[in-house]
N, C-alpha and C positions, 0 to 999 in steps of 0.2 A: 665589628660589633654584632652584626646580624648573624654571623657564624657562631658567635658565642651564645646568642639566644637559641639558635637551633640546637647547639650542643646541650644546653640546659634543658630544653624541652625533651630531647632524646633521652637524656639521663633520667629525667623525671618520669617519663613514660615507661621506663623499665630497662633502658640501655640495651645491650646486646643479649640475645637469648642464651640460656645455658644449653649445652649439648643435649639434643633430644627434645627440645621445646620448640614450639612454633614461634616465629617472631611476631611481636605485637603489631597488628596492621595499623592501628591508630598511630603508633609511634612512627611507623614508616611513612604514613600519609601526612602527618602534621607539618613537616617542612614544606611540602608542596602547597598545602592549604595556606600556610603563612605567606609564602611567596605570592600566591594569587591575591590575597588581601592587600599585601603591600603594593603590588602592581596596580590594583584597582584604585586604591586611595591616592597614589602618587602619580599615576599616569592616565588612567581611563576617566575617572571622575572629573578632574579639572578640564579635560578636553570636552566632555559632554556639557559641562557648565558654560564653557566658552562658545560652543556651537549654539546653545540655547540663547545666549545673550546676543550673538550675531543674528540669529533668526528673528529675535524680538526687535532688534534695530532695523532690520529690513522691513518688517511689518509696520513699523512706525514712520517710515519715510513717506513724504507727500510732495506734491508739486511745490517748487520753490526752494526745497532743501538743497544745500550745497553738500556734495559728496566727494570722496576720494576713491578712485578705483584701485584694484589690486595692481594695475599697471602703472599707477602713479599719476593718473589723469585727474585733474580737478575739474568739476563741472557742476551745473545746476540742473535739477530735474525739471523737465518741461512737460513730460507726458509719462504716464504709468500704464503699462500693458500687463497682461497676465504673467508672463515670465521675463519681462524685460523693462528697462527704463530707457527713455530717450532723454539724453542730457545735452545741454548746451555748453560747449567748451570755450567758444568765443562768439563774437557778434553774429556771424553768419554760419557757424559750424555746429551742427547737431549730429550726435552719434547715438546709435542704439546699442545698449550693453545688456547682458543677462543680469538678473538680480544678484546672482552669486558673485559677480565681478565687483560688487561694491565692498570696499574694505572698511570704510568708516564714514560716519557723518561728520562733515567739517563743522567745527564749533563756530560760534558767532564771530570770534576774533579772527583776524586775517591769518594768523599763524605764521607770519613771516613771508608769505607768498606775496609777490608784487605783480602788478599788471604792466610792467614796463617792457 
C-alpha cells in the first residue's frame, strides 16, 4: 500500500525525466520525506508520549505510595531522595532504588498479589 502511494506521488511529480532533462528533485525527495513523517507519527511520537507520562508518574509519587519496580519487586515508598526512593518490601527490609527503576504505581486494589 505504501509502495503504491510512493508510485502515485512519483508519477504526479513528473515521473522519470525525458532524455536531456534534469530529474525533479522534489520528486526524488518526496518518498524520503514521507518515510520520515510515517516513522515520526508511528514510532517516535508515541514513545515520547509514553516517556512524558512515566516522568509525570514519577513526579507524582509520594511517601506511602505502593510501587512496582522494573525488576518486579513490590514495595511501599518510605523515603524520597533526590535521585532515588527507599522502599519497604517486607517488615524489616528496606532497599534503595533509583527513580527510573520504578515501572508503575500500584493501584489501590491488591492486584492478585498475596502476602502468604
